[in-house]
C-alpha positions as a printed Julia matrix, in Angstrom:
89×3 Matrix{Float64}:
   0.0    0.0     0.0
   1.44   3.38   -0.98
   1.62   6.18    1.52
  -0.75   9.06    0.8
   1.29  12.22    0.34
   0.19  15.73    1.15
   0.94  18.54   -1.3
   3.27  21.36   -0.25
   1.98  24.94   -0.5
   3.78  25.46   -3.83
   2.4   22.18   -5.22
  -1.09  23.02   -3.95
  -1.14  26.39   -5.74
  -0.19  24.84   -9.08
  -2.77  22.05   -8.67
  -5.47  24.57   -7.72
  -4.61  26.63  -10.83
  -5.15  23.55  -12.98
  -8.47  22.74  -11.31
  -9.66  26.33  -11.82
  -8.62  26.34  -15.48
  -5.97  29.03  -14.95
  -2.47  28.9   -16.45
  -0.28  26.54  -14.45
   2.03  29.24  -13.09
  -0.45  32.14  -12.96
   0.27  32.74   -9.27
   3.94  33.58   -9.96
   5.39  36.92  -11.0
   8.66  38.13  -12.41
  11.67  35.81  -12.51
   9.86  33.14  -10.5
   7.5   32.68  -13.41
  10.43  31.85  -15.7
  12.03  28.74  -14.24
  11.43  29.16  -10.54
   8.82  26.42  -10.42
  10.69  23.77  -12.44
  11.48  21.73   -9.32
   7.86  21.91   -8.18
   6.61  20.82  -11.6
   9.08  17.9   -11.54
   7.86  16.76   -8.13
   4.22  16.96   -9.29
   5.07  14.72  -12.26
   7.06  12.24  -10.12
   4.17  11.99   -7.66
   1.76  11.34  -10.54
  -0.29  14.41   -9.67
  -0.07  16.03  -13.12
   0.29  14.76  -16.65
   0.05  16.06  -20.21
  -3.13  15.55  -22.22
  -3.36  14.86  -25.97
  -2.9   18.59  -26.64
   0.29  18.67  -24.5
  -1.4   20.81  -21.84
  -0.85  20.11  -18.16
  -3.82  18.48  -16.42
  -4.35  17.36  -12.85
  -4.76  13.62  -12.27
  -7.13  11.86   -9.88
  -4.16  11.42   -7.52
  -3.49  15.17   -7.75
  -7.1   15.91   -6.78
  -6.74  13.57   -3.81
  -3.48  15.26   -2.76
  -5.26  18.59   -2.28
  -8.42  17.05   -0.88
 -10.91  17.74   -3.64
 -13.35  15.34   -5.2
 -12.28  13.82   -8.49
 -14.39  15.38  -11.26
 -16.93  12.93  -12.67
 -16.16  11.67  -16.15
 -19.09  12.02  -18.55
 -20.78   8.75  -19.37
 -22.21   8.35  -22.83
 -24.59   5.6   -23.9
 -23.28   2.91  -26.25
 -23.31   4.16  -29.83
 -23.6    7.81  -28.76
 -21.21   9.09  -31.41
 -22.45   6.72  -34.09
 -23.38   8.7   -37.19
 -21.83  11.92  -35.83
 -18.56  11.72  -37.72
 -16.77   9.56  -35.15
 -14.33   7.0   -36.5
């Protein structure tokens, strides 16, 4: 069983930005915004709390949501054949 880790303040702010749909480093200013958070981003990736989506944008994972104590957003459920005839491959 893996130990549940708690996010640091810096990690929490980045994860909260992702949840809110803001740019990942929107809470930083000046030189901090340009490289100051590289260690924090690395730790978020190593912990499995963020990943890149198909568009190469950062997204929070279910584990990242758990690390800051928020409910995992529900994934939409579509009925079988939902996209049939709507241009889906």
